[in-house]
NUNUKOL-841988 format. One record per residue: y, x, z of N, C-alpha, C in turn; residue number from 1. Coordinates in steps of 0.02 Angstrom, whole numbers. Each point is the difference from the previous one (the first is absolute). Example, Ala and Ser with C-alpha at 12.3 -4.5 7.8 and 13.67 -1.06 7.14 Angstrom:
# residues 2
> n_py_n_px_n_pz_ca_py_ca_px_ca_pz_c_py_c_px_c_pz_n
> -284_660_390_59_-45_0_60_45_0_1 $
> 53_-18_-36_59_42_3_55_-39_37_2 $
This chain:
# residues 449
> n_py_n_px_n_pz_ca_py_ca_px_ca_pz_c_py_c_px_c_pz_n
> 2230_845_-1697_12_47_56_-67_25_26_1 $
> -5_66_7_-62_30_25_-6_-12_75_2 $
> -63_-8_24_-12_-10_71_-44_58_26_3 $
> -5_6_66_-40_52_30_-74_-21_3_4 $
> -43_48_-9_-72_-14_-1_-24_-30_65_5 $
> 26_24_57_-25_-25_64_22_-72_14_6 $
> 44_-27_-42_21_-70_8_-47_-49_-35_7 $
> -48_26_-39_-44_-46_-38_-73_15_16_8 $
> -15_23_60_-69_19_15_-48_-60_-1_9 $
> 26_-61_11_-44_-59_-3_-29_-9_-70_10 $
> 32_31_-51_-27_-4_-68_-60_46_-10_11 $
> -13_44_48_-52_51_-7_-61_-15_42_12 $
> -8_-62_23_-57_-19_42_-62_-16_-40_13 $
> 5_-4_-66_-58_-14_-42_-16_-73_-10_14 $
> 45_-45_23_-12_-71_-10_3_-17_-74_15 $
> 50_26_-35_6_-7_-72_-5_70_-30_16 $
> -48_12_-46_-8_67_-28_63_23_-36_17 $
> 13_65_4_55_28_-38_-18_9_-72_18 $
> 50_5_-43_-10_11_-72_32_66_-19_19 $
> -39_44_-29_24_67_-15_0_13_-74_20 $
> 55_27_-26_7_18_-70_6_75_-7_21 $
> -41_29_-43_1_72_-15_1_9_-75_22 $
> 9_62_-21_-1_15_-72_-41_62_-13_23 $
> -37_-1_-55_-39_58_-20_46_54_-28_24 $
> -28_58_-15_40_55_-25_35_-18_-66_25 $
> -31_-44_-40_31_-20_-63_46_-60_7_26 $
> 12_-23_62_45_-56_12_-32_-68_2_27 $
> -67_-4_-10_-34_-64_1_0_-29_71_28 $
> 26_-60_11_5_-27_68_-67_-29_24_29 $
> -7_-4_66_-58_-32_31_21_-35_64_30 $
> -24_-61_11_17_-38_59_-65_-17_36_31 $
> -1_9_67_-61_-13_39_19_-26_69_32 $
> -46_-39_29_9_-24_69_-24_54_48_33 $
> 31_2_59_-18_49_51_-31_-35_60_34 $
> -53_29_28_-31_-28_59_42_12_62_35 $
> 35_56_3_34_19_61_61_43_-14_36 $
> 55_-19_31_61_41_1_16_12_74_37 $
> 3_62_20_9_18_70_69_30_11_38 $
> 37_-27_49_63_29_20_-13_66_36_39 $
> 34_53_-21_-6_65_33_61_15_42_40 $
> 59_-2_-32_64_6_35_53_-30_-45_41 $
> 63_9_18_54_-35_-36_8_23_-72_42 $
> -34_54_-20_7_26_-68_-66_8_-37_43 $
> -56_-19_32_-65_11_-31_-47_-58_11_44 $
> -42_-13_-49_-57_-46_6_-63_37_-22_45 $
> -57_-27_21_-64_26_-22_-38_-56_-36_46 $
> -29_15_-57_-38_-48_-38_-73_21_1_47 $
> -44_-49_3_-72_16_5_-27_23_-67_48 $
> -35_57_2_-36_24_-59_-74_-16_11_49 $
> -25_-47_-40_-70_-22_6_-41_15_-62_50 $
> 31_3_-57_-36_11_-63_39_50_-42_51 $
> -36_36_-42_36_42_-49_11_-43_-62_52 $
> 51_-43_5_14_-47_-54_62_21_-38_53 $
> 25_-45_-43_57_17_-42_62_15_41_54 $
> 11_-38_55_57_13_43_-3_71_28_55 $
> -58_20_24_-9_67_28_13_53_-53_56 $
> -27_-9_-60_10_48_-54_74_6_-17_57 $
> 35_-57_-1_71_1_-19_44_37_49_58 $
> -11_-12_66_45_33_48_-13_75_3_59 $
> -61_22_-18_-13_71_-3_34_32_-60_60 $
> 9_-41_-52_34_24_-61_76_-8_6_61 $
> 22_-55_31_72_-14_8_9_-30_70_62 $
> 31_35_47_3_-23_70_44_-60_12_63 $
> 38_-23_-49_45_-56_10_-37_-67_-5_64 $
> 18_-48_43_-33_-65_0_49_-52_27_65 $
> -16_-62_-16_39_-57_26_-48_-47_35_66 $
> 19_-23_59_-42_-43_41_38_-62_21_67 $
> -30_-59_-9_30_-63_21_-41_-27_58_68 $
> 33_-14_56_-32_-30_58_35_-65_17_69 $
> -36_-44_37_25_-67_13_-3_-15_75_70 $
> 53_-29_26_1_-25_68_-42_-64_3_71 $
> -56_-1_38_-44_-59_-2_32_-62_31_72 $
> 51_7_41_32_-58_32_55_-30_-43_73 $
> 41_42_-31_57_-25_-39_-10_4_-75_74 $
> -51_37_-23_-14_13_-71_53_43_-33_75 $
> 42_32_40_48_48_-28_-38_61_-27_76 $
> 17_19_-62_-32_57_-32_47_60_2_77 $
> -31_59_5_38_63_0_-34_48_-48_78 $
> 41_36_-37_-25_52_-45_15_68_30_79 $
> -52_41_8_7_67_28_-8_51_-56_80 $
> 47_46_-5_-4_55_-48_-32_59_37_81 $
> -59_22_-25_-41_48_36_-8_66_-39_82 $
> -18_52_39_-19_64_-29_-59_27_39_83 $
> -55_13_-35_-61_25_32_11_72_24_84 $
> -23_14_63_8_66_29_-66_36_8_85 $
> -47_-30_38_-64_32_12_-50_-52_26_86 $
> -62_21_10_-53_-43_25_-29_29_64_87 $
> -10_-44_51_-33_21_62_-69_-31_4_88 $
> -50_40_17_-69_-24_4_-28_4_71_89 $
> 43_14_48_-20_1_71_63_-5_41_90 $
> -10_-6_66_57_-4_45_17_-70_21_91 $
> 50_-8_44_18_-65_28_17_-53_-51_92 $
> 41_17_-50_19_-50_-51_-60_-23_-39_93 $
> -43_46_-20_-61_-18_-37_-44_-45_42_94 $
> -10_17_64_-42_-41_44_28_-71_7_95 $
> 66_-5_7_31_-66_7_-11_-41_-63_96 $
> 12_30_-58_-9_-37_-63_-74_-18_-12_97 $
> -44_45_19_-72_-14_-8_-21_-60_41_98 $
> 25_-3_63_-17_-57_43_29_-65_-26_99 $
> 63_2_-21_32_-61_-26_-33_-24_-64_100 $
> -20_47_-43_-33_-18_-62_-68_-32_14_101 $
> -34_24_52_-64_-30_18_9_-72_21_102 $
> 55_-15_35_14_-69_19_15_-43_-60_103 $
> 40_25_-46_15_-38_-61_-63_-11_-41_104 $
> -43_51_-5_-61_-6_-39_-47_-52_30_105 $
> -8_0_67_-42_-49_32_28_-71_-10_106 $
> 65_-6_4_33_-65_-7_-10_-28_-70_107 $
> -3_43_-51_-6_-23_-69_-71_5_-26_108 $
> -48_19_42_-69_5_-21_-14_58_-46_109 $
> 38_55_7_-8_57_-45_-13_64_39_110 $
> -36_-5_57_-12_59_41_-40_53_-37_111 $
> -43_-20_-45_-39_48_-37_37_32_-57_112 $
> 60_-23_-15_38_25_-58_59_42_22_113 $
> 36_-25_50_60_36_22_-20_60_43_114 $
> 20_59_-22_-12_61_39_58_47_-12_115 $
> 34_19_54_59_41_-7_-19_72_-15_116 $
> 25_26_-55_-11_70_-19_58_44_23_117 $
> 59_-29_5_57_39_21_61_-44_10_118 $
> 50_26_34_64_-34_10_52_36_-43_119 $
> 23_-32_-53_50_29_-44_69_-10_29_120 $
> 36_54_13_65_-3_32_54_0_-55_121 $
> 46_-49_6_55_-8_-48_66_1_37_122 $
> 49_33_-31_69_-5_23_31_-63_-29_123 $
> 35_-38_43_34_-61_-23_73_18_-14_124 $
> 19_-2_-63_69_17_-19_47_-60_5_125 $
> -28_-60_-8_43_-60_2_-42_-62_14_126 $
> 29_-46_39_-30_-66_12_50_-52_-24_127 $
> -18_-37_-51_46_-47_-32_-26_-72_7_128 $
> 37_-45_32_-22_-71_2_6_-31_-69_129 $
> -48_-43_-17_-1_-33_-65_21_-73_8_130 $
> 33_-28_-49_21_-71_4_-60_-47_-5_131 $
> 7_-59_30_-52_-50_-3_8_-51_55_132 $
> -36_-56_-6_3_-53_51_-34_24_63_133 $
> 29_-16_58_-25_25_64_-17_-58_47_134 $
> -45_15_46_-17_-46_54_40_20_62_135 $
> 16_-48_44_36_19_62_-44_42_45_136 $
> 30_50_31_-38_44_45_-21_-38_62_137 $
> -62_8_24_-21_-33_61_36_28_61_138 $
> 10_-39_53_34_26_59_-42_53_35_139 $
> 34_48_30_-35_53_36_-36_-28_61_140 $
> -60_23_14_-39_-24_56_24_30_66_141 $
> 22_63_-1_25_33_60_39_62_-21_142 $
> 41_25_46_38_61_-11_-40_58_30_143 $
> -29_41_-43_-43_54_24_39_54_36_144 $
> 63_10_-20_40_51_34_14_-22_73_145 $
> 15_-63_9_11_-26_67_-64_4_41_146 $
> -57_-17_-32_-64_4_34_-15_72_22_147 $
> 14_48_-44_-12_70_16_45_23_57_148 $
> 62_-23_0_46_20_54_-25_-26_68_149 $
> -21_-63_1_-25_-29_63_-63_35_24_150 $
> -47_11_-47_-62_33_17_12_71_25_151 $
> 45_36_-31_15_68_20_27_2_72_152 $
> 43_-47_16_27_-3_68_-54_-14_51_153 $
> -47_-44_-17_-53_-17_47_-49_58_9_154 $
> -14_37_-53_-44_58_6_33_55_42_155 $
> 65_8_-8_35_52_37_0_-13_75_156 $
> -9_-63_20_0_-18_71_-68_10_33_157 $
> -52_15_-38_-67_8_28_-6_68_35_158 $
> -27_0_61_-4_63_38_-72_25_10_159 $
> -49_-33_-30_-68_28_0_-35_-22_-64_160 $
> -53_36_-17_-32_-8_-65_-31_-69_-8_161 $
> -33_-26_52_-32_-65_-6_51_-55_-15_162 $
> 57_2_33_53_-49_-14_27_9_-71_163 $
> 6_62_-22_25_13_-67_-46_-29_-53_164 $
> -64_10_7_-48_-26_-49_2_-76_-2_165 $
> 0_-32_58_2_-73_3_65_-27_-28_166 $
> 56_32_16_65_-24_-23_7_9_-76_167 $
> -28_52_-27_3_11_-72_-31_-58_-38_168 $
> -59_-22_21_-34_-55_-34_35_-66_14_169 $
> 27_-8_60_37_-61_16_62_-6_-43_170 $
> 34_55_-12_60_-1_-43_-17_-17_-72_171 $
> -57_24_-24_-20_-18_-67_-9_-75_-7_172 $
> -29_-30_51_-12_-73_-1_66_-37_8_173 $
> 38_17_50_61_-37_18_57_12_-49_174 $
> 12_62_-20_58_16_-41_-14_-1_-75_175 $
> -61_21_-19_-16_6_-71_-44_-56_-25_176 $
> -26_-42_44_-44_-54_-21_-68_25_-23_177 $
> -23_57_25_-65_29_-18_-47_-10_59_178 $
> -47_-45_-6_-41_-19_57_-66_37_4_179 $
> -20_37_-52_-63_37_1_16_74_-9_180 $
> -12_39_53_18_71_-3_-43_39_48_181 $
> -5_65_-13_-36_45_46_30_70_-4_182 $
> -9_37_54_21_69_5_-61_44_11_183 $
> -7_51_-40_-55_47_7_28_70_10_184 $
> -31_38_45_20_69_12_-48_47_-37_185 $
> 27_58_-19_-39_46_-40_-36_52_43_186 $
> -62_14_-19_-37_57_27_-13_45_-60_187 $
> 47_46_-12_-3_41_-61_-60_47_1_188 $
> -21_22_59_-57_45_3_-63_-34_-26_189 $
> -7_-65_16_-58_-39_-23_12_-34_-67_190 $
> 62_0_-24_16_-33_-64_-7_-75_5_191 $
> 19_-29_59_-8_-72_10_60_-28_37_192 $
> 7_-66_-3_50_-36_39_-35_-49_45_193 $
> 30_-12_59_-30_-47_47_53_-51_21_194 $
> -20_-63_5_46_-55_14_18_0_74_195 $
> 66_-1_14_23_-2_70_34_-66_17_196 $
> 21_-38_-51_33_-64_13_-4_-43_-62_197 $
> -5_-65_10_0_-47_-57_30_-66_23_198 $
> 17_-42_-48_30_-65_16_-18_-50_-55_199 $
> -17_-61_21_-13_-53_-48_-72_-9_-20_200 $
> -46_37_31_-71_-4_-18_-41_-29_58_201 $
> -55_-31_-18_-45_-29_50_-27_53_47_202 $
> -15_58_-28_-24_57_41_49_57_-10_203 $
> 17_35_54_51_52_-5_-23_60_-40_204 $
> -65_16_2_-25_58_-36_22_66_30_205 $
> 26_0_61_22_62_31_-60_48_6_206 $
> 8_60_-24_-54_48_-1_-35_5_-67_207 $
> 12_-47_-46_-30_4_-67_28_60_-38_208 $
> -38_27_-46_19_60_-35_-5_-9_-75_209 $
> 38_42_-36_-3_2_-72_14_71_-23_210 $
> -34_22_-52_7_68_-24_62_8_-44_211 $
> 29_59_1_53_16_-47_-26_-12_-71_212 $
> 42_-32_-41_-18_-13_-70_-36_-66_-11_213 $
> -19_-35_54_-36_-64_-8_49_-58_4_214 $
> 1_-43_-51_43_-58_0_74_19_0_215 $
> 42_-51_5_72_11_-1_22_44_58_216 $
> -28_-13_60_19_38_59_-18_74_-8_217 $
> -62_13_-21_-23_69_-7_36_38_-54_218 $
> 17_-34_-55_37_32_-55_71_17_23_219 $
> 32_-45_37_67_14_26_-1_60_46_220 $
> -53_7_41_-6_57_44_-11_64_-39_221 $
> -43_-2_-49_-15_60_-39_60_23_-42_222 $
> 35_-48_-30_55_16_-45_67_8_36_223 $
> 3_-19_65_64_0_36_52_-41_-37_224 $
> -21_-58_-26_45_-42_-39_-16_-73_12_225 $
> 52_-42_-5_-10_-72_6_-40_-25_-59_226 $
> -49_-43_13_-42_-29_-53_7_-76_6_227 $
> 21_-32_-55_12_-72_0_-37_-33_-57_228 $
> -36_-54_15_-38_-37_-50_19_-74_7_229 $
> 16_-32_-56_22_-69_1_-52_-50_-19_230 $
> -60_23_-17_-55_-46_-18_-64_21_35_231 $
> -44_-46_11_-63_15_33_-42_45_-45_232 $
> -30_51_30_-42_46_-39_-58_24_42_233 $
> -59_0_-29_-59_24_36_-1_76_4_234 $
> 31_34_-48_-3_73_-2_31_31_61_235 $
> 52_-32_28_34_27_58_-15_-41_63_236 $
> -60_-30_2_-23_-33_61_-32_50_46_237 $
> -33_-26_53_-28_44_51_-73_-15_10_238 $
> -40_53_-1_-72_-7_14_-10_-8_75_239 $
> -41_-48_18_-16_-10_71_-74_9_13_240 $
> -29_49_-35_-71_14_9_-14_18_73_241 $
> -55_-26_26_-17_12_70_-36_67_7_242 $
> 24_40_47_-32_65_14_-37_-6_66_243 $
> -59_28_1_-41_-3_61_-18_70_23_244 $
> -14_6_63_-26_63_27_-57_-17_48_245 $
> -55_36_-7_-59_-15_41_9_25_71_246 $
> -22_-39_47_6_19_71_-57_46_19_247 $
> 16_49_42_-51_49_22_-53_-35_42_248 $
> -62_21_-9_-54_-25_42_-44_-50_-36_249 $
> 12_-11_-66_-43_-44_-38_8_-73_14_250 $
> 58_-20_27_11_-71_14_6_-38_-65_251 $
> -22_-62_0_2_-41_-60_72_-17_-17_252 $
> 13_-9_-64_66_-21_-22_44_61_-14_253 $
> 64_-14_-12_49_53_-15_65_-18_33_254 $
> 45_49_4_64_-9_33_55_0_-52_255 $
> 36_-55_-5_54_-5_-48_62_36_27_256 $
> 29_44_-41_58_38_23_58_-8_-49_257 $
> 6_-57_-31_58_-14_-43_35_-62_23_258 $
> 66_4_8_41_-58_15_29_-24_-66_259 $
> -9_-63_-20_26_-24_-64_76_6_-4_260 $
> 24_24_-56_72_4_-12_26_-71_-8_261 $
> 55_-18_34_27_-67_-9_29_-7_-70_262 $
> 8_-62_-22_29_-11_-66_-12_-70_-25_263 $
> 42_-21_-47_-9_-65_-31_-60_3_-48_264 $
> -37_-55_-6_-58_1_-44_19_7_-74_265 $
> 59_-26_-19_21_4_-70_76_10_-4_266 $
> 24_60_17_72_12_-1_27_0_-72_267 $
> 56_-36_-10_32_0_-65_49_57_-8_268 $
> 25_27_55_48_55_-2_-15_48_56_269 $
> 10_65_-14_-12_52_50_55_52_-5_270 $
> 18_28_57_48_55_1_-18_47_57_271 $
> -13_63_-16_-16_50_50_53_54_-3_272 $
> 29_16_58_55_48_4_-20_56_49_273 $
> 2_63_-22_-16_54_47_54_6_54_274 $
> -22_15_60_45_14_56_1_75_9_275 $
> 57_31_-13_5_72_-2_45_27_56_276 $
> -13_62_18_45_39_42_15_63_-40_277 $
> 57_0_-35_13_53_-47_-50_-3_-58_278 $
> -35_54_-12_-51_1_-52_-70_-14_27_279 $
> -4_-18_64_-66_-9_32_-16_-74_6_280 $
> -61_-19_-19_-22_-70_4_-20_-18_71_281 $
> 31_-53_27_-19_-26_65_-47_-60_-6_282 $
> 11_-42_-51_-41_-60_-8_23_-40_-60_283 $
> -21_-63_-2_17_-45_-55_16_-69_29_284 $
> 54_-28_-25_18_-70_14_-23_-41_-59_285 $
> -42_-51_14_-29_-40_-54_16_-74_11_286 $
> 24_-33_-53_14_-72_2_-34_-32_-60_287 $
> -16_-64_7_-31_-37_-54_17_-73_5_288 $
> -13_-37_-54_17_-71_-3_-48_-34_-48_289 $
> -18_-63_14_-40_-37_-49_39_-18_-63_290 $
> 66_6_2_43_-17_-57_5_59_-48_291 $
> -9_-13_-64_9_52_-50_74_17_-8_292 $
> 13_64_-14_68_25_-11_44_-13_61_293 $
> -29_2_60_39_-14_60_49_57_16_294 $
> -20_62_-15_40_58_19_34_30_-62_295 $
> 66_5_4_40_24_-56_19_73_12_296 $
> 37_28_-48_28_67_9_44_2_63_297 $
> 38_-53_11_44_-2_59_-40_-1_64_298 $
> -56_-38_2_-44_1_59_-27_70_11_299 $
> -20_32_-54_-27_68_5_52_48_29_300 $
> 61_-4_-26_54_43_26_11_-11_74_301 $
> 2_-64_21_13_-17_70_-55_27_45_302 $
> -63_-8_-21_-55_23_42_-7_76_0_303 $
> 18_32_-55_1_74_0_52_25_50_304 $
> 58_-33_1_53_19_48_-23_-13_72_305 $
> -33_-57_11_-24_-16_67_-54_49_21_306 $
> -44_19_-46_-53_47_16_28_69_16_307 $
> 55_19_-31_31_64_15_25_1_72_308 $
> 31_-54_22_23_-3_70_-60_-4_47_309 $
> -51_-36_-20_-60_-6_41_-32_69_10_310 $
> -3_40_-53_-29_66_4_38_44_49_311 $
> 66_-2_-4_41_40_45_-9_-23_73_312 $
> -3_-67_10_-9_-26_68_-68_18_28_313 $
> -52_-4_-40_-67_19_23_-1_73_21_314 $
> 29_42_-41_1_72_15_37_14_65_315 $
> 57_-32_9_40_12_60_-35_-26_63_316 $
> -30_-60_-5_-33_-28_59_-62_39_18_317 $
> -38_22_-49_-59_39_15_19_68_30_318 $
> 52_30_-26_22_64_28_25_-8_72_319 $
> 36_-55_12_26_-12_67_-57_-12_50_320 $
> -52_-36_-22_-57_-13_44_-38_64_14_321 $
> -7_43_-49_-38_61_9_36_50_44_322 $
> 68_-2_-1_39_49_38_22_-26_68_323 $
> -18_-61_17_23_-30_63_-28_38_60_324 $
> 37_1_53_-23_31_62_-57_-40_30_325 $
> -50_33_25_-57_-33_30_17_-18_73_326 $
> -24_-59_20_10_-19_70_-65_13_38_327 $
> 4_19_62_-62_14_38_-41_-63_10_328 $
> -65_7_3_-44_-57_12_11_-26_70_329 $
> -6_-65_11_9_-28_67_-55_24_47_330 $
> 13_4_63_-50_24_47_-59_-48_5_331 $
> -58_26_20_-58_-42_10_-38_-13_-64_332 $
> -58_-31_8_-42_-16_-57_8_-73_-20_333 $
> -12_-17_-63_4_-70_-21_-55_-41_32_334 $
> 11_-65_3_-49_-45_29_-66_4_-39_335 $
> -55_-1_35_-64_4_-33_-17_-67_-32_336 $
> -10_-2_-65_-15_-64_-33_-69_-26_19_337 $
> -8_-66_-6_-63_-32_17_-25_-40_-60_338 $
> -65_-18_3_-30_-40_-52_-53_38_-38_339 $
> -24_-29_-54_-52_30_-41_28_61_-36_340 $
> -34_57_2_26_60_-34_6_-11_-76_341 $
> 52_29_-28_10_0_-73_-31_64_-28_342 $
> -44_-8_-48_-30_59_-32_46_22_-56_343 $
> 26_60_6_45_29_-50_-38_56_-35_344 $
> -11_-10_-65_-37_50_-39_46_32_-51_345 $
> -5_66_-5_43_39_-45_-43_41_-47_346 $
> 18_-1_-65_-35_39_-51_47_55_-24_347 $
> -21_62_10_44_57_-12_16_11_-73_348 $
> -46_-21_-45_11_15_-71_65_-29_-26_349 $
> 14_-63_18_62_-32_-24_42_-27_58_350 $
> -18_20_62_36_-21_60_4_-76_7_351 $
> -52_-35_-23_-2_-73_9_-20_-17_71_352 $
> 29_-53_26_-12_-23_69_-22_-72_-1_353 $
> -53_-15_39_-27_-68_4_1_-21_73_354 $
> 18_-62_13_-2_-29_67_-55_-52_2_355 $
> -51_12_42_-58_-45_4_-28_-16_-69_356 $
> -3_50_-43_-30_-7_-65_46_-26_-54_357 $
> 61_-19_17_48_-26_-50_49_55_-19_358 $
> 10_8_-65_45_51_-25_72_-13_22_359 $
> 34_53_22_70_-5_21_46_39_-46_360 $
> -10_65_-6_47_43_-35_-35_65_-19_361 $
> 29_38_-46_-28_65_-18_57_47_-18_362 $
> -18_61_-21_50_48_-20_38_29_59_363 $
> 62_19_-12_40_32_53_10_-47_59_364 $
> 12_-65_-14_8_-48_54_-63_-5_43_365 $
> -58_3_-32_-63_0_38_-7_62_42_366 $
> 20_57_-28_-3_63_38_46_-2_61_367 $
> 59_-29_-9_47_-7_57_-32_-42_55_368 $
> -27_-58_-19_-29_-44_51_-58_34_37_369 $
> -43_33_-37_-57_34_32_23_54_48_370 $
> 53_36_-18_28_51_44_28_-31_64_371 $
> 36_-54_-6_28_-34_59_-57_-24_46_372 $
> -52_-29_-30_-55_-26_41_-40_55_34_373 $
> -5_57_-34_-35_57_32_38_23_62_374 $
> 67_4_-6_40_21_58_-3_-53_55_375 $
> -2_-62_-19_-4_-54_50_-67_4_37_376 $
> -55_9_-38_-66_2_31_-8_61_44_377 $
> 29_57_-20_-10_62_38_45_4_61_378 $
> 63_-24_-7_48_10_55_37_-63_20_379 $
> -21_-58_-27_35_-63_13_73_4_-19_380 $
> 14_38_-51_69_10_-22_22_-58_-45_381 $
> 61_-26_10_25_-56_-40_70_12_-29_382 $
> 35_52_23_67_14_-25_-3_56_-52_383 $
> 34_-12_-57_-3_49_-55_69_5_-34_384 $
> 8_53_-39_62_9_-38_-16_21_-71_385 $
> 46_-16_-46_-8_21_-70_-4_75_-5_386 $
> 40_34_39_5_73_-6_-67_33_12_387 $
> -35_-21_52_-64_32_15_-54_-19_-51_388 $
> 2_-61_-26_-49_-19_-51_8_42_-63_389 $
> 62_16_-16_13_38_-61_-34_69_1_390 $
> -6_30_58_-29_67_4_-73_-1_24_391 $
> -27_-58_12_-69_-5_25_-48_16_-58_392 $
> -40_53_5_-44_19_-55_-55_-50_-14_393 $
> -16_-44_46_-53_-50_-11_20_-52_-52_394 $
> 64_-11_-8_23_-53_-46_4_24_-72_395 $
> 14_64_-11_3_29_-67_50_-37_-44_396 $
> 61_-5_25_53_-31_-39_15_42_-62_397 $
> 20_-33_-56_21_38_-59_60_44_19_398 $
> 6_56_-33_53_46_17_70_-23_-20_399 $
> 5_-39_-55_65_-21_-26_7_-75_7_400 $
> 54_-22_32_15_-71_6_-60_-41_21_401 $
> -21_10_62_-61_-33_24_10_-74_16_402 $
> 63_-25_2_13_-71_14_-35_-22_64_403 $
> 3_40_52_-34_-15_62_23_-67_29_404 $
> 65_-11_2_25_-63_29_-26_-60_-38_405 $
> -3_5_-67_-25_-56_-40_-75_-11_13_406 $
> -37_53_12_-71_-7_14_-11_-33_68_407 $
> 43_14_48_-4_-33_65_17_-74_-6_408 $
> 49_-17_-42_16_-70_-13_-60_-36_-31_409 $
> -30_32_-49_-60_-28_-33_-55_-11_51_410 $
> -14_50_41_-54_-6_50_15_-56_49_411 $
> 61_-3_24_18_-53_48_-8_-69_-30_412 $
> 19_-10_-62_-6_-66_-32_-73_-18_-11_413 $
> -42_49_-18_-71_-15_-11_-33_-22_66_414 $
> 18_33_54_-28_-19_65_19_-71_19_415 $
> 63_-18_-13_22_-68_15_-35_-51_-45_416 $
> -3_15_-65_-32_-47_-46_-73_-13_16_417 $
> -35_52_22_-71_-7_15_-12_-25_71_418 $
> 55_-15_36_-5_-23_70_-44_47_41_419 $
> 11_64_-11_-40_51_35_21_5_73_420 $
> -46_21_43_17_9_71_37_66_12_421 $
> 35_23_-50_40_60_3_69_-15_-29_422 $
> 51_32_25_68_-9_-26_37_66_3_423 $
> 47_7_-46_47_56_3_69_-30_14_424 $
> 28_17_57_64_-28_21_54_54_-1_425 $
> 53_-12_-37_55_48_-4_37_1_66_426 $
> 10_59_28_35_7_64_66_36_-6_427 $
> 18_21_-60_63_35_-12_-4_34_-67_428 $
> 54_31_-20_1_34_-65_-49_59_1_429 $
> -50_-3_-44_-49_54_-4_-51_-2_56_430 $
> -6_-55_37_-47_-5_55_-35_-68_-2_431 $
> -63_-1_24_-37_-63_1_-55_4_53_432 $
> -26_-58_17_-52_-7_50_-61_-34_-31_433 $
> -59_24_19_-63_-31_-21_-20_-51_53_434 $
> -5_-64_-19_-21_-53_45_-74_-16_-13_435 $
> -41_6_51_-72_-12_-7_-19_-59_45_436 $
> -26_-53_-30_-15_-61_38_-74_-7_20_437 $
> -45_39_-32_-71_-3_17_-27_71_3_438 $
> -55_11_36_-30_67_2_-19_22_-71_439 $
> 2_65_-12_-15_28_-65_-63_42_3_440 $
> -40_-3_-53_-59_43_-6_6_35_-68_441 $
> 19_63_0_11_37_-62_-65_27_-27_442 $
> -12_-11_-64_-62_22_-31_17_36_-67_443 $
> 2_65_0_10_35_-64_-57_-16_-47_444 $
> 16_-22_-61_-52_-19_-47_-13_55_-51_445 $
> -55_-7_-34_-16_47_-53_47_-13_-59_446 $
> 7_48_-43_42_-9_-59_-28_-56_-43_447 $
> 44_-47_-22_-24_-54_-42_-29_25_-65_448 $
> -53_-30_-23_-31_21_-63_42_-23_-58_449 $
C-alpha cells in the first residue's frame, strides 16, 4: 500500500543516507548514496547536486529514478518512484539545503568536499513501504499541535509588544521544551537585525546586531525562509569581532560599540524562522539546542506557524501604539534630580550613546534616546508619544516599517540592564515617560573614527 510523502519526513533528516538508483541512456543501472534528501511538499523532494557524477549524468539523460530512504527509529524502508523536473541554484529552498549540507559536512569531517551546486527537484509518483524487520517506534516526547494551540492562545492575550515578546519565548520554553531562543527585529534599510529579547542565556544580548546573510539567522532573513541545521557547523556560526571607534579629543583607548550576540558555545541544532507580515520581513525567531537533530520537520512547521501569528500580532500592536490618542502632559515640572551629573555623549555618525564613558546603544534607538534627552535638557520635558517621535526629523526613522515600538522596547531594556539613572516608563498605549534620577550633562561627540 502506498503512503503519503509527508507521513515519512523523519526518513529525510539525513540520519541514514538515501540510496538512489538511476539508469543511463543505454539502460545501464547505477546506485549511489545521497548526502541530502529535502522534503519540499507532499508531492516533491529535492536532492542535493554536489558533483557532476554518474547519477547526475543519468537523470539528465533519463529523468526517472528510484530512491530508498530509511526511518532511523524503526528501520522501516520506503521506496520512492521519482521523476526529475528541474534544478534550482538560488532561492529559499537552495539556501535551506546549503545550510543543512554544511551541517552534515561538518559532522562528517567533509566540509572541504561537500559543496551544494544545486537543488534537483523531483516529483514523487509513489511511496512504497518495503518489507523487513522493524524496531518499535519511540514514544512521542510532546504533542506539537497542542503546544501550538496553547502558545497561540497566550500570544493572542498579549496587549503590548513587550509582553508579546516575553510571552513568545516563555511559550517556547514551557510548551515546546525549547530553552534557548531569541527574537531579532529587522532593520531593512541597514540590512541588519537587532536582538530585542532572548531566553536561556547568561547574557541577554539585547541590542546585539547581525547582518542579513550572516549565519543561520541572517540567511533566514535574506531568504525569507526557515533555515534548519541538525549538526554543529562552523560555516553558519557567528563572528564576534570587536569593533572600536576612537573618541574625539585624542583620549587614550577606544570605545567598544558591539554587544555580543547571545548563543550556545557549541550548538548541535539550530532553527531560524523569519517573522513576516505578508511579504514584508519583521524579524527572525531563532532557537538552538546542544542536542544534535533536536529540531524536526514537525518542529519547523510548528515554529513557522507560531512565527506567522507573532508577525501579525507585532504588526497590530505596533500600529495600535502608533495610532493611539495622546494624553496631555501632567501640569508642572518633574522633580529636579540630585547627585553627581551623568555625562551623556552622542556620536552622530552612528548615533551611538555613552553614559559616563560606557557604551549603551547605537543606531535608531540611540537617536531616539538622544532626542528625548535633548528635549529634557532644553524644556525639562518627560512625557512623549510614539506618534510625535515618528515624525520628528531628528530621529530619521526608516520610511518603511520602522518598528518604532520594538526600538523603544530595546532601549528600555538596555537602560534597565545597564542600571542606568534613566528609565522609559510606559504610561499608556503609544505613550511613555522619561524618568531621570541624576542630573545630565549632554556632550555631542565627534564622529567616531
